[in-house]
C-alpha positions, 0 to 999 in steps of 0.5 A: 863055428864061432865068430868072435869080436873084441874091443879094449879100452882104458882110462888113466884114473887119477895116476900120472901115467898109464902103466897098463899095457895091451896087445894082440896077435893072430898066430898061423895055426888060427889062435889069437893072443890077447895079453894085459899086463899091469905095471907096478914099480915107480913112475917109470918102472911100471910102464917099462915092466909092463911094455917089456912083458908084452913085447916078450910074449909077442916075440915069443909066439912069432917064434913058435906060431904053430904050437900044439900044446897052449898051456906049454907055450904060455909057460915058455913065453912067461919065462922068456918074459921073466928072463928079459926083466932080468937082463934089463935090471942087470943093464939098468940097476935103478929098475930093480923092484919094477914088475908087472902082473900079467893075463895071456890068453890064447883062444881059437875063434872057431872052436872057442877053445882057450888056454890062459896063464896069469900072474898077479891079481888082474882079473879074468872073468867069464860071463856065461848064462847071466852069471860073472865068474872070476876064472883066474886065481887072485894072487893078492893078500886079500885071498889069505884075509879071506881064508883068515875069515873063513877060519873065524880069525877075522871078520869080513869087515876087518878083511876088507879094510885091512891096509895091506889087502891089495899087496900082490903076492905073485908078479912077474919082476925078474925072480922066482914067480912064486905063483902061476895060474894056467888053465884051459876052457871053452867060450861058447856062443853068447858068452864073453871073456873079460881081461881087467886090470884091478882098476876095474875092481873100483866096481864091485865084481861078485856074481850079483855086483855092479859089474855083473849088473852092467853086463846083464843090462846088455841084452843083446849079446849077438850084437857085434858092437856090444864089445865096444859098448860094454867097455865104454859103459863099464869105464864110465861107471869106474869114472863115475865112481869118482874115486880120488885113488883111482887106479889105471883102468883097462879092459879087453872084452871078447864076445862069441857069437855064431854067424847065424846071429848076425843079420845081413844089415847088422853093423860090421864085426870088429875086424880080425887082428892083423899081424905086422907081416900081413897086409890087407889087399888094396882097394879097387882102382875103379875102372868105370871112372877111368872110362867116363874120364877117357870118354870126356877127353876124346869127345873134347878132342873130336869137338876141337877137331871139327872147329879147326876144319870148320875154320880152315874151310871158311874163306877170308872176308878181306879177299872177297870182291866187294859186290859178292856175299861171303859164301856161307860154310857148309854145315859139317855133320859130327860123326857119332861114336857108334860104340864107347871105347873100352876103358884104358888102364889107370896110369902106373903109380 
């Protein structure tokens, strides 16, 4: 049995707005959905597209939370998201041309089995055994350039500097989706999955590149807080590059451990995703606190009663004869409370 913890973070870079979008959802069959979409298409179109696609995936899996075929469910959700973009552009023609990349991941927290679907150039990485591997296809023109390099038609330097190398060859735009990557795998203990927007690729992501080095320096993969630490370190390194054209950079890191890896005094694990229809139990009302409040009130009431009785039994000095001294009142022994009263229930709110 595995234990998953995750953390996500983003920076806006040098852009005017954040067009990356993330969401997650806990499904009734135990699977967890994680999604990252990187919008494109103008100042407002990109953010609208990425949010629309994210909402469509949530809606699709809310309607079919008990799927048995993960890849088929992801394909259906992608089709629904694309249709929502079609309908939106039809209603608002000025949004024509907007679109988004998407990575949607379904993972079961006990077995580590996962399924993903991706469109576009946003990378999905698997960190395993000290090695970083991109496991989804890169739907960017750069891949065609690399094929030209392999065929001897271009040099590597020419491919790396090509002005169209970042152009994507597939996206969710309300049209036919040219390229779709859908695969399944398994995440084991002490391994990680990283969903990223292409802004993270300001850091080199080869097996021995800057991103892999940062992951390798995190020497305690069983630490439940390591996902948060890694997100902060990686995005800080992206910022430190100082790229004047830095794109939005967003990262979701999912780390797997076994329950035995977490010591009793280890920091708390990132809590599981809670859907909007599921509520956590309310906190305790604290009956011990009410017991002491009630006991204090009763003690004050007893003291006030005894004081009033003492005043009532004391003769008035004005009516006593001048030759006689005013008798001293007899002392009254307070009756001790032999047993504390049971705590009362707190008042209803």
